[in-house]
N, C-alpha and C positions, 0 to 999 in steps of 0.2 A: 687385392681382389685381386692383382694382377702376378703376384706369387701364389696365390690360389689357380688363378687359369693356366697358369706356366707349370702348375705340379699336375696338370689334367683335370684340375674340377669342372665338371661340366657345368655345374649351376653358375658358376664365377665366370666362363667363357661366355654363357649364354646371356648372363647380365654384361660383360664389356661389349658385346654386340648388341646389344639393347640401346647401350650408353650411345656408342656409334652411330644407330640407327636411328636417334633423337637429338644427338648433338649437346650430349649431357657431358660438360666437363672435357668437350673436341668437338672438333668439327663435325658432321655429319659426314657420312662416308659411308657408302651403301658399298663398295666391294671390301672393304673392312668389315662388316657386317657378316658379309657372307663367309670369309674366311672362320672369323669366329663361332660364328653358327654351324660352319661347317664341322669345327673341331668338337661342338658340344650333342651336334646332331648323333656324330658316329662313337659318341659313348651311349646313345638309347635316349637324351632327355628330351621326351615327349613334345614341349612346346616348340623348342628347337627344331625338331622336324618338322612341326606342321609349319613354321615360318621359314624354313628356309626353301621347304617345297612350291611356298607359294612365288617365294622369289624367284626359282626357276620354271615355275607355271608361266611367271607376266614379264621375265625379264627384266628383274630388277636387282641390278649391282651383278647379276653372272648374264650370260646368254641365256634365251630361253631354250628351255630345255624340257617336254613335256615328258619324257621318257625319265630323264635324268628325276623331277619332283614323282615319281611314284618308285624309286629304286628304297630298296632297305636301310638306308641312310636316310633317307629323306622321306619316307612313309608317308603317304595325305592321311591315313586313317589307322593312327597309332591309338591303341590303348582306350577306344572307343570313343575319342573326340567327336563329335557331331558335328562340327563344323568342318572338320578334315573328311569325316564319311560322306558329308555333303559334295563336296567340293571332288572328292575323287568322283565322283556319281556322276557329276558336271562333264568333268574332264574327258571320264572313261566317253561319254553321251556323245561326246566332238569327236570321237575316234574314226 
């Protein structure tokens, strides 16, 4: 999986991030999760965009940044994701 991630496979990058998030085969490390999720999100992988946006919204593993939670690389409402659309609406109503 690491070889695929190193070659730019966003699904492999996401899975490595999930392993760090859950502490599977490694110590849990939210900063490393964010780094792997950044790679996969920039490639357009929807689940990663959603999870990375939530990290920025809540300041988990990264500095809290509501603007960053809504940038194209971390869109809160990608491809019809109902949870993401709901969270975007909640975030925008609080501005």
